[in-house]
C-alpha positions as CSV (number, residue, x, y, z in Angstrom):
1,M,-11.8,13.3,34.7
2,A,-8.7,12.7,32.7
3,E,-5.6,10.7,34.8
4,I,-3.3,13.0,36.3
5,T,0.1,12.2,37.1
6,K,1.6,13.6,40.5
7,T,5.3,13.7,41.6
8,E,6.4,15.3,44.9
9,G,9.6,16.1,45.8
10,H,10.6,18.1,49.5
11,N,10.5,21.3,47.9
12,Y,8.1,20.6,44.8
13,T,4.7,19.4,43.1
14,A,4.8,18.2,39.4
15,V,1.8,16.9,37.5
16,E,1.0,15.4,33.5
17,T,-2.2,17.1,32.7
18,G,-1.9,15.6,28.9
19,R,-2.0,16.8,25.7
20,L,-3.9,20.5,24.4
21,E,-6.2,18.0,22.6
22,N,-6.9,16.3,25.2
23,W,-7.5,18.8,27.6
24,D,-11.5,18.4,27.6
25,Q,-11.0,15.0,29.7
26,H,-10.9,17.3,32.1
27,V,-13.8,17.7,34.0
28,I,-15.0,20.1,36.7
29,E,-18.1,20.2,38.8
30,M,-20.4,23.9,39.3
31,S,-23.3,24.6,41.2
32,G,-26.5,23.5,40.6
33,G,-25.0,20.1,39.7
34,R,-23.8,21.1,36.2
35,K,-20.4,20.1,34.5
36,A,-17.8,21.3,32.8
37,R,-15.7,19.8,30.6
38,G,-12.3,21.1,29.5
39,K,-11.4,23.1,33.0
40,L,-8.7,21.8,35.6
41,F,-7.7,23.9,38.6
42,L,-4.3,23.4,39.9
43,K,-4.7,24.8,43.2
44,E,-5.4,21.2,44.9
45,V,-3.7,19.2,42.7
46,L,-0.3,21.6,43.2
47,A,-1.2,22.4,46.7
48,L,-1.1,26.2,45.5
49,N,-1.4,28.7,48.3
50,G,-0.8,31.8,46.7
51,M,-2.5,31.7,43.4
52,E,-5.1,29.9,41.3
53,V,-4.6,28.6,38.0
54,S,-6.5,26.5,35.2
55,L,-6.3,25.0,32.2
56,N,-8.8,25.4,29.8
57,K,-10.5,24.0,26.4
58,L,-13.2,25.5,24.9
59,P,-14.5,24.0,21.9
60,A,-15.0,25.5,18.4
61,G,-18.7,27.7,18.6
62,A,-18.3,27.6,22.3
63,A,-19.2,30.6,25.0
64,V,-19.2,30.9,28.6
65,P,-22.7,31.3,29.0
66,F,-22.7,34.1,32.0
67,Y,-20.9,37.1,32.9
68,H,-18.3,37.1,36.2
69,Q,-16.4,39.4,38.1
70,H,-14.1,38.7,41.6
71,R,-14.3,40.0,44.8
72,E,-10.9,40.1,45.6
73,N,-8.1,38.1,42.5
74,E,-7.2,40.0,39.9
75,E,-7.0,37.2,36.8
76,L,-4.6,37.0,33.9
77,Y,-6.0,34.9,30.8
78,I,-2.8,34.1,28.8
79,F,-4.3,32.8,25.2
80,I,-2.0,29.6,23.8
81,K,-4.1,28.2,20.9
82,G,-6.5,29.0,18.6
83,T,-9.0,32.6,18.1
84,G,-12.1,33.7,19.8
85,Q,-13.2,37.3,21.8
86,F,-13.1,38.2,25.1
87,Q,-15.8,40.5,26.4
88,V,-14.9,43.3,29.5
89,D,-17.5,45.7,30.5
90,G,-19.1,45.5,27.0
91,Q,-15.4,46.1,25.2
92,V,-14.8,43.1,22.9
93,L,-11.0,42.2,22.2
94,E,-9.8,39.8,19.7
95,V,-7.8,36.6,21.6
96,Q,-5.8,34.7,19.7
97,E,-2.4,32.4,20.0
98,G,0.2,35.2,22.3
99,T,-2.9,37.4,23.6
100,V,-2.5,38.2,27.2
101,I,-5.5,40.0,29.1
102,R,-4.5,41.0,32.6
103,V,-8.7,42.3,34.2
104,V,-9.4,43.8,37.8
105,P,-11.8,41.9,40.4
106,K,-14.4,44.5,39.3
107,G,-14.5,44.1,35.6
108,I,-17.3,41.9,34.3
109,R,-16.1,39.7,32.0
110,T,-16.6,36.5,29.6
111,W,-15.3,34.8,26.6
112,R,-16.2,32.4,23.4
113,N,-14.8,30.8,20.8
114,N,-16.6,31.9,17.2
115,S,-14.2,30.2,15.8
116,T,-14.2,26.5,13.7
117,E,-11.2,25.2,16.3
118,D,-10.8,24.6,20.1
119,L,-9.6,27.3,21.8
120,Y,-6.6,26.7,24.5
121,Y,-6.2,29.2,27.6
122,I,-4.2,29.6,30.8
123,V,-6.1,31.8,33.5
124,I,-4.1,32.7,36.6
125,Q,-6.0,34.1,39.6
126,A,-4.2,36.2,42.7
127,A,-5.5,38.3,45.2
128,E,-5.3,42.2,43.7
129,N,-2.1,44.5,45.1
130,S,-0.5,41.2,47.2
131,L,2.7,40.9,45.3
132,N,5.5,42.3,47.4
133,A,8.1,40.5,45.5
134,W,9.0,39.4,42.3
135,T,11.8,37.8,40.1
136,R,14.0,40.9,40.3
137,T,13.5,41.7,44.1
138,D,12.5,38.0,45.6
139,G,15.0,35.9,43.4
140,V,18.2,34.6,45.0
141,I,20.8,33.1,42.4
142,S,22.5,30.2,44.2
143,D,26.8,29.5,44.1
144,Q,25.8,25.6,44.1
145,P,27.4,25.0,40.4
146,V,24.8,23.2,38.1
147,V,25.1,20.1,37.2
148,W,22.6,17.5,35.1
149,P,23.0,13.8,35.0
150,E,24.4,12.2,32.3
């Protein structure tokens, strides 16, 4: 597992996860004793309690070897570097830097990197229909002036 630097304050937790090209140093334990390289779940690292976020690196030529869906969580896939293909309910979508895909819980999905370069992406999971407030309705602008230390 790659080293993660963590900083905590009264109202925040921040982590340094490393450069994109080193994301393959993150390894998770899967069922059956298998290990997945290039995946870092942030729920425990950041003490997230309203979503799950993972950072992912899929090597050139690699593929997720199974289909999956969720019971409650919708997923948002944000592709940040590389190219590949994403399949939802049998429909194949081409993905590249800047592609963003939302999949509802029942959507049966898998993806692959069918290119010669690594594919980097972020996945955000949250319970479907749980968003009660967002930036325009939840954000409160403070009267405190912005000051940056010199």
